[in-house]
C-alpha positions in Angstrom: 0.1 -25.3 -11.6 1.3 -22.4 -9.4 -1.1 -21.0 -6.8 -2.1 -17.3 -6.8 0.1 -16.7 -3.8 3.1 -18.2 -5.6 2.5 -16.0 -8.7 2.1 -12.8 -6.6 5.2 -13.7 -4.6 7.2 -14.2 -7.7 6.0 -10.9 -9.1 6.9 -9.1 -5.9 10.4 -10.6 -6.1 10.6 -9.5 -9.8 9.6 -6.0 -8.9 12.4 -5.8 -6.3 15.2 -7.6 -8.2 14.5 -6.4 -11.8 12.7 -3.1 -11.4 14.5 -2.0 -8.2 11.3 -1.3 -6.3 12.8 -2.0 -2.9 11.2 -1.5 0.5 13.2 1.8 0.9 11.7 2.9 -2.5 8.2 1.8 -1.4 8.5 3.9 1.8 8.7 7.0 -0.4 5.1 6.3 -1.6 3.1 7.2 1.5 0.0 8.9 0.1 -1.8 5.9 -1.4 0.2 5.5 -4.6 0.8 1.7 -4.2 -3.0 1.2 -3.6 -3.9 3.3 -6.5 -1.6 1.4 -8.8 -3.0 -1.9 -7.5 -6.5 -0.7 -8.1 -5.6 0.2 -11.7 -4.3 -3.3 -12.4 -7.3 -4.9 -10.6 -9.8 -3.1 -12.8 -7.8 -3.8 -15.9 -7.7 -7.5 -15.0 -11.5 -7.4 -14.4 -12.1 -5.8 -17.8 -9.9 -8.3 -19.6 -11.2 -11.4 -17.9 -14.9 -10.6 -17.3 -15.9 -7.6 -19.3 -17.0 -6.0 -16.1 -19.6 -3.2 -15.9 -16.8 -0.9 -14.8 -15.0 -1.3 -18.2 -15.2 1.1 -21.1 -17.9 0.0 -23.5 -15.6 -0.5 -26.5 -12.2 -2.1 -26.1 -10.9 -5.2 -27.7 -7.3 -5.4 -26.8 -5.0 -4.5 -23.9 -3.7 -1.7 -26.1 -7.2 -0.2 -26.6 -7.9 -0.5 -22.8 -4.6 1.2 -22.1 -5.6 4.0 -24.5 -8.9 4.5 -22.7 -7.2 4.6 -19.4 -4.6 7.2 -20.6 -7.3 9.4 -22.1 -8.6 10.0 -18.6 -12.1 9.0 -19.8 -12.1 5.8 -17.8 -12.8 7.0 -14.2 -12.2 3.9 -12.1 -8.5 4.0 -12.9 -8.0 7.7 -13.4 -5.9 7.7 -10.2 -2.9 6.0 -11.7 -0.2 7.6 -9.6 2.8 7.7 -11.8 3.9 8.4 -15.4 1.9 6.5 -18.0 5.0 4.8 -19.3 5.0 2.7 -16.1 1.5 1.3 -16.6 2.0 -2.0 -18.4 -1.2 -4.0 -19.0 -0.8 -7.2 -21.0 -3.3 -9.5 -22.5 -3.2 -12.0 -19.6 -5.5 -10.8 -16.8 -3.5 -13.1 -14.4 -0.4 -10.9 -15.0 -2.4 -7.8 -14.0 -3.7 -9.6 -10.9 -0.2 -10.6 -10.0 1.0 -7.0 -10.3 -1.9 -5.8 -8.2 -1.3 -8.4 -5.5 2.4 -7.6 -5.4 1.6 -3.9 -5.0 -0.8 -4.7 -2.2 1.9 -6.8 -0.5 4.3 -3.9 -0.9 1.8 -1.5 0.7 1.1 -4.0 3.6 4.8 -4.2 4.2 5.2 -0.4 4.1 2.4 0.1 6.6 3.9 -2.6 8.9 7.3 -0.9 8.8 5.7 2.5 9.5 3.7 1.1 12.4 6.8 -0.7 13.8 8.8 2.6 13.6 6.0 4.5 15.3 5.8 1.9 18.0 9.6 2.0 18.5 9.5 5.7 19.0 6.9 5.4 21.7 8.8 2.6 23.4 12.0 4.6 23.3 10.3 7.5 24.9 8.7 5.3 27.5 12.0 3.9 28.5 13.2 7.4 29.5 10.0 8.7 31.2 6.9 6.6 31.5 4.0 8.8 32.4 2.2 8.2 35.7 -0.7 5.8 35.4 0.7 3.5 32.7 1.0 0.6 35.0 3.2 -2.4 34.2 5.1 -1.0 31.2 3.3 -3.4 28.8 3.0 -2.0 25.3 -0.7 -3.0 25.3 -1.5 -0.8 28.4 -3.7 2.2 27.6 -2.5 5.8 27.9 -4.3 7.7 30.6 -4.4 10.8 28.3 -5.7 9.5 25.0 -6.9 6.0 25.9 -5.0 4.4 23.1 -2.5 1.6 23.5 1.1 2.7 23.9 1.8 1.5 20.4 -0.6 4.0 18.9 0.3 6.9 21.2 2.9 8.1 18.7 0.1 8.8 16.3 -2.7 10.1 18.6 -1.5 11.4 21.9 -0.1 14.9 22.2 2.1 13.7 25.1 4.2 11.6 22.7 3.9 13.3 19.3 7.1 14.8 18.0 5.1 17.8 16.5 3.8 18.8 19.9 7.1 20.1 21.2 8.8 16.9 22.4 
């Protein structure tokens, strides 16, 4: 029997190789779409496996659940971020959980890429002109202006933000 991690990993690989949802594509979804889609699949799996209190009162099949979701009457999943044709709930709640897990993994990877990119911008700027008071040049040192570690300054500190004139 495969573990949950194996099933999720295989689903993520399928999404990339068969659907074309590559990391570059995932990077375009930066306002919570991957999380919203994962939540939809999580709630669907819960309804199919456990008849959760979150579920519509009357549904008997994945098709009837999908109809409820698309009608907009089913609030916990009303935030499906894309065209309805992309929402594919099947009778096996494990498939929905695998899709949710793969979407969560894609979002984690997207956030890590974003953080790494922001940290790289700060480090590049620091190589050219490290502000007074930053000590050893260690990325974990705190900025004297905002108190954040250097890796977070690209987000918080006006001294290093691109939209502040630098």
